[in-house]
C-alpha positions, 0 to 999 in steps of 0.5 A: 818946559816942565820936563826941563825943570824936572830934569834940572831938579834931578840933576840938583839931587844927583849933584848933592848925592856926588858932592854934598859938601862945598870945596874947601869946607873943613872939619875937626874929625872925619866923624863930623865930616861924615855926619855933615855929608848925611845931614846935607844929603837928607836936607836936599832929599827933602828939598828936591823931593818936594820940588819934584813932587810939585813939578810932576803934579803941576805937569800932570794937571796943566800939561797932560804929558804922555804916560811914558814921559811921566813914567820915566820922570817918576822912575828916575826920580824915585831911584835918585831920591832913594839913593840920596835919602838912604845915603843920608840916613846911613851917614847920620845913623852910623856917625851921630852921637846925639840921636841916641837909640830912642830916635833911631828906633822911631826913625826905623818904626815910622819910615813907612807911615806917610807924613809921619815919616816926613815929620820924624825926618825933620826932627832927626835933621834938627837934632843932627844940625844942632850937634854939628853946629855944636861940635864945629864950635867946640872945634873952633875954640879949641883951635883958638886956645890950642897953644895956651894949654890951659889944662896943663896942671903942674901935676898929672890928673888921675880919673877914678871911676864910680861903683859897678864900672871899670876903666876900659880902653874903648868904652871910656867911663868919662865919655868925651871929657879925657880927650877934651882935657888932653887936647888942652894940655892935661896928662891923664891917668885912670884909677883902674880899681875894681868895679865893686869892692869895699871903700878900704879894698878900692882905696888900697888899690888906688894907693897902689896906683898913686905910688905907681904913677908917682914913682916915675922919675918925671918931677911933675908926677911926684903928686897927682890931682884926683878927679873922682866920681861917685864912690870913687871920691870915698875910695880916694878919701880912704887912700889919703886919710888912712893909707898915708897918700897925703904926701902924693896928692895934690888935690881931690875934687869929688863928683856927685860922691855920697859923702854922707851916704844914701838913705834910700840905698840903706832902705833898699838893702834892708828891705830885700830879703837876705837870700835875694841879696846873696843871689844878686851878689853871686851873679855880679861877682861872677860876672865881673871876675870874668871882666877883670875884677880880681876879688869883687864884692858887690855887697860890701860895695853897696853897704859902704854907700848906705848912710850908716856905712858912710858914717862909720867911714867918716868917723874912721877917716876924720883924724887922717883927713884933718892932718891931710887938709894941710897938704891936700886941697879938697873940693867937691861938685854937686848937681841934681836932676829936676825931673825923673823923665829927663834921666836916662834909665835907670836914673829916671826910675830912682830919682823919685824914690831917692827924693823921698828918703834924701831930698833933691838928688841926681837920680842916686845921691842927694845934693846935701850928701855931695857937699864936701871939702873947702869948696863945693861947686853946685851945677845949676842949669836953666830949664826943667832938665837938670844934670844927672849922676851920669850926666856929670861924667858924660856917660851918655855923650849927650849935649845938655842945653845949658851945660857943656860938660866938657867945658866944665871939666876944662874950667875945673882943671884950669882952676887947679892949674891957676891954684898951682896944682 
């Protein structure tokens, strides 16, 4: 009788190894399907492994089977359970976004520690289960509103990156946001300015990019809606205020931009020895030339982000911006990180220091410095986490409780559409 039960458990494990997903279940992507398969296999590994262990122990203590029979069950069970386990682990390690590097490492380091490995496995299953559920709900929401094209604005969207990054095709600075916006009707372009240069130089590059886009014959491309993060917001403001781009820009939305500079950055720049600053700048500039920047200038970029640097820029842009305000809709977005421990490296190290100089901040920029334009949308989430400088552009592709970054941008673009932009 017990042998029959053990065989049935093994057959269940084999069945879930071969067909982990019920027939007819659909998914929004191949990645999500593979993630769900790995999740199901790990769940059934836990179930069948536990049941098989109990059955073998019960059989041994109560019915005293022969050692050959027991050895056969243990051997077959070990092989089948190992296949089920490793198939599931490889599946989630290769396809999960939310596990991150931390839990992948923890899973690898604790794999051979009894009981601890089971606790970690249950944590991995919990993380992946939440990811699958969240992504499935997102897919269903997109399917419902697919025809409405709620992000199809009158003018295309120009996404402008911040300092020390570039626009790469396969490593998107904006994470999952562009795909979500495009899925809902948005037409997306990228700024493509250098990763580190002065605001004036990057502003010039963005002005050229805006003229390139608006030169197209399509009537809808006579202007652009700019969404700019961090220093990119200053670059765009300069292009509009000082380089005559106001007639070609319908709106500018800055995301966590230091409109009044960073006192902490100024202190760092002042405290660092000149020789060290030159050494860092030289290494950075040499590296970025190899990666595509034509004329990178690390020190000019950093100096333009200091409190005094932005103060000078604001004076220079004041008159031009006042005139541009009649043609361009200006608004801003601001967020803050509540505890350093919730930020990803290096923001978990800088948040506390920035707070000493600038007050409440996102790990780099103070909340007060981000506020600018006709409207400032301040992101506030429940709990202890907050939203960091990287979170607000989905840099880490992390699903944050209480803040759906993709839906936030959908609502942001929808508002632009409703305003006629």
